[in-house]
C-alpha positions in Angstrom: 228.0 72.4 128.3 230.4 74.9 128.0 228.5 78.8 129.2 229.3 82.4 128.9 230.4 83.2 132.4 231.4 87.1 131.5 228.6 89.3 132.4 228.6 92.9 133.1 227.9 92.3 137.0 229.4 90.5 139.4 226.6 87.6 141.4 225.1 88.8 143.8 226.8 88.0 147.4 225.0 85.3 149.5 222.9 86.7 152.2 222.0 83.2 153.8 222.8 79.8 153.8 219.6 78.3 152.4 220.6 77.6 149.0 223.6 75.7 150.4 221.4 73.7 153.4 218.9 72.5 150.7 222.2 71.5 148.6 223.4 69.8 151.7 220.3 67.9 152.5 220.1 66.4 149.0 223.7 65.7 149.3 223.3 64.0 152.7 220.4 61.8 151.4 222.5 60.3 148.6 225.4 60.3 151.1 223.8 57.7 153.6 222.4 55.4 150.3 225.9 55.5 149.5 227.1 54.5 153.0 224.6 51.8 152.7 225.7 50.0 149.8 229.7 50.5 150.9 228.6 48.4 153.7 226.7 46.2 152.0 229.1 45.0 149.1 231.8 44.6 151.9 229.7 42.0 153.3 229.0 40.3 150.2 232.9 40.9 149.3 234.0 39.0 152.5 231.2 35.9 151.8 232.6 35.9 148.3 236.2 35.5 149.2 236.7 35.2 152.9 239.8 37.7 152.7 241.1 41.1 153.5 243.2 41.6 150.3 239.8 42.6 148.5 238.6 45.5 150.9 242.4 47.0 150.2 241.6 46.5 146.6 238.6 48.7 146.8 239.8 51.2 148.5 242.8 51.4 146.0 240.4 51.4 143.0 238.3 53.7 144.1 240.9 56.3 145.2 243.5 56.3 142.1 241.3 57.7 139.5 239.9 60.3 141.1 243.8 61.6 142.3 244.4 61.7 138.8 241.4 63.4 137.2 241.6 65.9 140.0 243.1 68.7 137.5 241.0 67.8 134.9 237.9 68.0 137.2 239.5 71.5 138.9 239.6 73.0 135.1 235.9 72.2 134.7 234.6 73.4 138.0 235.9 77.1 136.9 234.8 77.1 133.4 231.6 75.2 133.4 228.3 75.6 135.4 229.5 73.8 138.7 225.3 73.0 139.1 225.6 71.0 135.8 229.2 69.5 136.4 227.4 68.2 140.0 224.0 66.5 138.3 226.0 65.0 135.5 228.4 63.9 138.4 225.4 62.7 140.7 223.6 61.2 137.4 227.0 59.0 136.7 227.5 57.8 140.0 223.7 56.5 140.1 224.0 54.4 137.0 226.8 52.8 137.9 224.8 51.8 141.0 222.2 50.6 138.8 224.3 48.8 137.1 225.6 46.8 140.1 221.8 45.8 140.9 221.3 44.8 137.2 224.2 42.5 137.5 222.7 41.1 140.6 219.5 40.5 139.3 221.3 38.6 136.3 223.3 37.0 139.0 226.8 37.6 137.2 228.3 39.8 139.8 232.1 39.3 140.5 234.5 40.6 142.7 236.2 42.4 139.5 233.5 43.9 138.9 233.3 45.7 141.8 236.8 47.0 141.3 235.5 48.2 137.4 232.6 49.8 139.3 234.7 51.2 142.0 237.1 53.2 139.8 233.9 54.3 137.8 232.4 55.8 140.9 235.7 57.4 142.1 235.9 58.9 138.5 232.7 60.6 139.0 233.2 61.4 142.3 236.3 63.2 141.1 234.3 65.9 139.1 231.8 66.5 141.8 233.7 67.3 144.8 236.0 70.3 143.2 232.9 71.8 141.7 230.8 71.5 145.3 233.9 72.6 147.3 234.3 75.6 144.7 230.2 76.2 145.5 230.3 76.8 148.9 232.0 80.1 148.7 229.4 81.3 146.3 226.4 80.0 148.4 227.3 81.1 151.9 227.9 84.4 153.3 231.6 85.0 154.8 230.8 84.9 158.5 229.5 81.4 158.0 231.9 79.6 156.3 232.9 77.8 159.1 229.4 76.9 159.8 228.8 75.2 156.5 232.3 73.2 156.5 231.0 72.4 159.7 227.9 70.8 158.3 229.7 69.1 155.5 231.6 67.5 158.5 228.2 66.5 159.9 227.1 64.8 156.6 230.3 62.4 157.2 229.8 61.9 160.8 226.0 61.0 160.5 227.0 58.8 157.4 229.6 56.9 159.6 227.1 56.4 163.0 224.1 55.4 161.1 224.8 53.4 157.8 226.8 50.2 159.6 223.2 49.8 161.8 220.5 50.4 159.3 222.9 48.2 156.5 223.1 45.5 159.1 219.2 45.1 159.2 218.6 45.8 155.6 221.2 42.9 154.6 219.5 40.3 156.4 216.2 42.0 155.4 216.2 43.0 151.6 219.6 42.0 151.1 222.2 43.6 148.9 219.6 44.0 146.1 217.3 46.1 147.9 219.7 48.0 149.6 221.3 49.1 146.1 218.0 50.2 145.0 217.7 52.0 147.7 220.9 53.9 146.8 219.8 54.6 143.3 216.7 55.9 145.0 218.7 58.6 147.1 220.4 60.2 144.4 217.3 61.4 142.6 217.1 63.9 145.9 220.7 65.1 145.5 219.8 65.6 141.7 216.7 66.7 142.4 217.7 69.4 145.0 220.3 70.6 142.3 217.8 71.3 139.9 215.7 73.6 142.2 218.5 76.1 142.8 220.8 78.3 141.6 224.3 78.3 142.3 226.1 81.6 140.9 229.1 81.1 138.8 231.9 83.5 139.5 232.9 85.6 136.8 236.2 84.8 134.8 238.9 87.5 134.8 239.0 88.4 131.1 242.1 86.4 130.2 240.7 83.2 131.8 237.8 83.8 129.9 239.1 83.7 125.9 241.9 80.7 126.8 241.1 77.6 125.8 240.9 74.9 128.9 244.3 73.2 129.1 244.5 70.6 132.0 248.6 71.0 131.9 248.2 74.7 131.7 245.4 74.8 134.5 246.7 72.4 136.7 250.5 74.2 136.2 248.0 77.4 137.3 247.0 75.9 140.9 250.4 74.8 141.3 252.2 78.3 140.7 249.2 80.2 142.5 249.9 77.8 145.8 253.7 78.2 144.9 253.6 82.0 145.6 251.8 81.9 148.6 254.4 80.3 151.0 252.2 80.4 154.1 249.4 78.1 152.1 251.8 75.8 150.4 253.3 75.3 153.5 249.9 74.5 155.1 249.2 71.8 151.8 252.5 70.2 152.7 251.5 70.2 156.5 248.4 68.6 156.0 249.2 66.0 153.4 251.7 65.1 155.9 249.5 64.8 158.9 247.4 62.7 156.2 249.4 60.2 155.3 250.5 59.0 158.9 246.7 59.2 159.7 246.2 56.6 157.1 249.5 54.9 157.8 248.6 53.8 161.1 244.8 54.5 161.0 244.2 51.9 158.6 245.3 49.1 160.9 242.7 49.7 163.8 240.7 47.1 163.2 243.5 44.4 163.1 244.7 46.3 166.1 241.1 45.7 167.8 240.2 42.4 166.5 243.7 40.5 167.5 242.7 41.1 170.9 238.3 41.8 171.0 235.4 40.4 169.4 233.9 41.7 166.4 231.2 43.6 168.7 233.5 45.1 170.5 234.9 46.6 167.3 231.5 47.5 166.3 231.4 49.6 169.2 234.2 51.2 169.5 233.2 52.6 165.6 230.1 54.1 167.0 232.2 55.7 169.5 234.3 57.2 167.0 231.6 58.5 164.7 229.7 60.1 167.8 233.2 62.0 168.3 233.2 63.1 164.8 229.4 63.9 164.8 230.1 66.1 168.3 233.2 67.9 166.4 231.0 68.7 163.5 227.9 69.9 165.5 230.6 72.2 167.3 231.9 73.7 164.5 228.9 74.2 162.5 227.1 76.1 165.1 230.7 77.6 166.4 231.9 78.8 162.8 235.4 79.0 164.5 237.7 81.8 165.9 238.7 85.1 163.9 242.3 83.8 164.1 241.3 80.2 162.3 245.3 79.4 162.1 245.8 78.7 165.9 242.8 76.8 166.2 244.0 74.6 163.1 247.3 73.8 164.8 245.6 73.1 168.3 243.0 70.7 167.7 244.9 68.4 165.2 247.3 68.1 168.1 244.7 67.7 170.5 244.0 64.8 167.8 247.2 63.4 168.3 247.1 63.2 171.5 243.8 60.8 171.2 246.0 58.5 168.6 248.6 58.2 171.1 245.8 57.5 173.6 244.3 54.7 171.2 247.7 53.1 170.7 249.5 53.0 174.0 247.2 50.4 175.5 244.9 47.5 174.9 242.2 48.6 176.6 239.2 49.3 174.7 237.4 51.8 177.0 241.0 53.9 176.6 241.1 52.9 172.3 236.9 54.0 172.5 238.2 57.5 174.1 241.3 58.3 172.4 239.1 57.7 168.8 236.5 59.8 170.1 239.3 62.6 171.0 240.8 62.1 167.2 237.6 62.6 165.7 236.3 65.5 167.5 239.5 67.6 166.5 238.8 66.6 163.1 236.1 68.2 161.8 236.9 71.5 163.8 240.6 71.4 162.1 239.2 70.8 159.1 236.8 73.1 159.0 238.9 76.2 159.9 241.3 75.0 157.4 239.1 74.9 154.6 237.5 78.4 155.8 241.4 79.6 155.1 241.8 78.6 151.7 238.6 79.8 150.8 238.8 83.2 151.7 242.5 83.6 150.2 241.5 82.1 147.1 239.2 84.0 144.5 236.1 82.2 143.9 236.7 82.1 139.9 239.7 79.8 140.3 238.6 77.6 143.3 238.1 75.0 141.4 241.8 74.8 140.3 243.5 75.2 143.4 240.8 73.1 145.3 241.4 70.4 143.1 246.0 70.6 142.8 245.2 70.8 146.9 243.2 67.6 146.6 245.6 65.5 144.2 248.9 66.2 146.2 246.8 65.9 149.8 246.0 62.3 148.1 248.8 61.3 146.2 250.5 59.8 148.8 247.6 57.8 150.6 247.9 54.6 148.3 251.6 54.8 150.0 250.6 54.7 153.2 247.7 51.7 152.4 250.2 49.5 150.9 253.2 50.0 153.1 251.5 50.0 156.4 250.2 46.1 156.2 253.9 45.0 155.1 255.6 47.0 158.1 252.9 45.8 160.4 253.8 42.1 159.9 256.7 42.1 159.2 258.6 45.0 161.3 256.4 46.4 164.2 254.6 42.9 165.3 257.8 41.0 165.6 259.2 43.9 167.9 256.6 43.4 170.5 256.0 39.3 170.8 257.8 37.0 172.8 261.5 37.5 171.4 261.2 40.4 169.7 263.7 43.5 170.1 261.5 45.3 172.5 259.5 42.4 174.2 261.5 43.1 177.3 262.1 46.4 177.2 260.6 50.1 178.7 258.1 50.2 175.4 257.2 46.4 175.8 256.4 47.6 179.7 254.3 50.6 178.1 252.5 49.6 175.1 252.2 45.6 176.0 253.7 42.7 174.2 251.7 40.2 172.1 249.7 40.8 169.2 248.5 43.8 167.9 250.7 46.1 170.4 252.8 46.9 166.8 250.5 48.6 165.8 249.9 50.2 168.8 253.4 51.2 168.6 252.9 52.4 164.7 249.8 55.0 166.1 252.2 56.3 168.8 255.0 56.7 166.8 252.1 58.7 164.3 251.0 60.8 167.0 254.1 62.0 168.1 255.6 62.9 164.8 252.5 65.0 164.2 252.7 66.9 167.4 256.6 67.3 166.9 256.4 68.5 162.9 253.1 70.4 163.7 255.4 72.8 166.5 257.9 73.0 163.8 255.7 74.2 161.0 253.8 76.3 163.1 257.0 78.2 163.9 257.0 79.4 160.4 256.0 82.6 160.6 254.7 82.9 156.9 252.6 80.0 157.7 251.2 81.3 161.5 250.8 84.6 160.1 248.8 83.6 156.4 245.4 85.2 157.5 247.2 88.5 158.4 250.0 88.3 155.2 247.2 87.5 152.2 244.1 89.5 151.3 240.9 88.2 151.7 239.8 87.5 148.0 235.6 87.5 149.0 234.1 90.0 150.3 231.8 90.5 153.4 
C-alpha cells in the first residue's frame, strides 16, 4: 500500500476540473444511495422500537469512531496514495452495506447490529474524508477552489432534498432490502470513477519522507502547525463554537415542529431546508467566492444566524421555513470560502494531517451537544415557557409564545444571538481578520 512519493519533478498543476468532476459525480451517486439507506433504516428502527433514543444512538455510534480515527486517517492521507485510500474506504463501506443486506435476508437484523454497522461505516468514512479533502487541491486550479467546494456542498444538498422522497416511495415498493441493494450498487460508481482517474500525489518534504509514520507524531504536527498560525488557529475554534451551537439547538428542530404541527409540515419544512442548501451551493459553485474570503465567511455565518433566530422566534411554519432557508443558503457559501482559505494556506503534502486535526477538534464537541440538548430542553427550557413557568408571563413569553416547543425556540434564539456576538468578537481579532494577508499562499496559481 505504501508507495514512494519522492520524485524528481513536482506534480503538474491542474489545468481544469475534469478529473475532480468525474470523482465528484461518482461520489454523488454513492451519497444518494447511502441517503436512501439512512432514511429507510430510520423508518425500520422506528417500526421496531417506536422510540426516539435509537436514532440518537445511531448518530452517536456513526460519529464517535470517526472523531477518534481522524489523526490516523490524516497521517495515511499524506503518506499513502490518496486514490487508493479512497477506493479502500468506499469498498469497506460497500461491504458494510452488503452485510446489512445479508442479515436482512437471514431475518436476523437487530437494532444493536445497526449500531455496530454505523460504527464500522464511520471507521471507513474517517479514512475517506481527509484523503478526499486533501485531493481537491491537487485536482482543481487555485482560482476554482471555491467552485469545487460549492460543488461538494451541492452534492449534500441534492442528497438532502431527494433521498427522503425517493426512499419513501421505494420503501413501500421494494422494502428495506431492495433499497440496501441499490445502495450497494451505487458504491461501484464511486469506486469505478476512482479506478479510471489519476490523483497527483504531493511530494513529501525530505525529512517527512524518511520518517516512519507515527500517529501521535503526525497528530502533534497538525496541532503545532495550527498553533503556530494564530489566524488559522482562531478560525478553528470559532468554527468549533459555531458547530456546537448549531447542533445543540438544531438537533431539536423536529421535536419543536412536531409539538404543534403534523408530520407533513415537518416534511415540507425539511424540503425547504434542502432547497436553501442547494441554492447556496449552486451560488458558491458558480460564483467561486470573493478575493477576500474571511469577511464573506463571517458575513454569511451571521446572516445564517438571523435565519436561526427567525426559526425559533415563532411557531409559524412559514417563518420557520424561511429562517431555515436563510440558514442553509448561508452555510455552503461560508463553508466553501472557509475551506478555500485553509486549502490555499496549507501545503498539499501536509493537508491530510492538518485537516484531520481540524475535523477532530470541530467534531469532538458534537456528542456533548447531542447529549445535552435533550435533557436541557425537557427539564429547563421547555418548563420555562409552559404554564406556571418562570418566563410564562414575561416579555420573552409574549415575544416567543408559550406552550409546547417554545422552550426549544428559545434555545434557537439564544444560539443565534450568541454566535452573532461571538462572531463580532472573533472578527475584531486582527490575526483572524487579516489571515489571508499575513500567511503566504502554499499553492501556486
